[in-house]
Residue, then its C-alpha position, 0 to 999 in steps of 0.5 A: x500500500x503506497x502512502x497515497x493509498x493509505x492516506x486517501x483511503x482514510x480520507x474517503x472514510x472520513x468523508x463518506x462514512x463519517x460525513x465530515x465536512x470538506x473543511x474538516x477533511x482538508x485539515x486531516x489531509x494537511x496533518x497527514x501530509x506532515x506525517x507522510x513527509x516525516x515518514x518518508x524522511x525517516x525511510x519508513x514505508x508507511x504506518x505498518x513500519x512505525x513503532x511507538x518510539x517513532x511516534x515519540x520522535x515525530x512528536x518531538x520533531x513537530x515541537x522542536x526540530x521542525x522549522x517553525x515548530x508547531x504550537x501545542x494546540x497544532x501538535x495535538x490536532x496533528x496527533x489526533x489525525x495520526x491516531x485516527x489514521x492508525x486506528x482505522x488502518x488497524x480496524x481494516x486489517x491493513x496494519x497488524x496493530x495500532x501502535x498509536x494507542x498509547x500516544x497522548x497529545x501534549x496537555x493544552x493550556x486552558x485558553x478562555x474565549x475572547x469576547x468584546x464588550x457590547x459597546x465594541x460590538x455595536x461600534x464594529x457593526x456601525x463601522x461596517x454599515x452604510x448605504x452602498x450595496x456591500x455596506x448593507x450586506x456587511x451590516x446584515x452579516x455582522x448583525x446575524x453573526x452576533x445575533x445567532x452565534x453562528x460560525x462564519x462557515x455557517x453564515x456564508x452557507x445560509x440560503x434565503x430559505x433558511x430564514x424560516x420566518x420573521x425572527x428565526x434562522x436555520x443553521x447547519x453546523x458541523x456534521x450537518x447538524x441542524x439547529x434553529x436560532x432566534x434572530x433578534x430585531x436588530x439583525x432582522x432589520x439589517x437582513x431585511x434592508x439587505x434583502x430589499x435594497x441590496x441582494x436583488x442587484x447583487x443577484x442580477x450580476x451573477x448566476x442564479x443562486x439561493x445563497x443569502x449573502x452574495x459577493x459583488x459579482x453575485x456569487x455566494x460569499x466566501x469565508x475569506x470574504x466574510x473575514x475581510x469584512x470583519x477585519x476592515x470593520x474592526x480597523x475602522x472601529x479602532x478595535x485592532x486586528x485580533x477581532x475575528x468572526x469567532x470573536x462575535x460567536x464568543x461575545x454572543x455566548x458570553x453576553x447571554x450568560x452575563x445576562x442570565x441565560x441558562x448554560x444549556x440554552x446557550x449550548x443549544x444555540x451554539x450547536x455544541x454537542x457537549x455542555x462542557x464546551x459551553x461551560x468554558x464561557x462561564x469561566x469568562x463571566x466568573x472572571x468578570x464578576x470576580x473583578x467587579x467584586x474585588x473593585x467594589x466590595x469594601x472588604x474584598x482586598 
């Protein structure tokens, strides 16, 4: 079995049998490319020739020898891909044993999601708005991202028909998992303005498409284009280059919890499969409360 064969077989399994998204499979392909290149550099003829010590050497290579070395989070992601590959090949009988079974990824430091204050969200959206076609679209996009906590990939994948009624939008998350999320009044007004005053003109410039958000040539807006919208708005609002589409998702969750929303409700709105993922946001709000308490209580310090 050649390197290309064992890689493509596993990627086909991820696509067809596990139903992973194209973006996720692309990440696996990139990670396994690193692994295949390293095996070739060591003269190892595919995973069948790999032993536990080889995997330990691979981890060291990623974090120390490689230039530039990978961050701990990136190493953990690559090792997850490699472990999945070895497990698959062992189950398929391509290799005799899964030598990656005892491989443990490096421990990741806990990183709290970065949220921005409500006033910064407002400044960001205001900086994107205007009366031009792209400005109407950009304001609608940012309002929707903040109102729903959607991932940027979910937002640009929306079709017009996914606006279920006046105040509900249907989102399709990882693995095609569907969820219905309320659309607040600010977002609804911005989306309505875009649909009435901008989208028809944009749509006439390109092929007929059901996509909600369109580029200036009338085609579905790309993820990169959405990123560019946010970066430009952040610069105009003076918020710096660290603001991203995920910043709005983090802010959505954090502001809901600060407002008293139940963590289980926020879990559903975000489309998290585990409440443990959502509970990370409670640490953010706990930090805020602790700072306020320390500053305000006469006997806190």
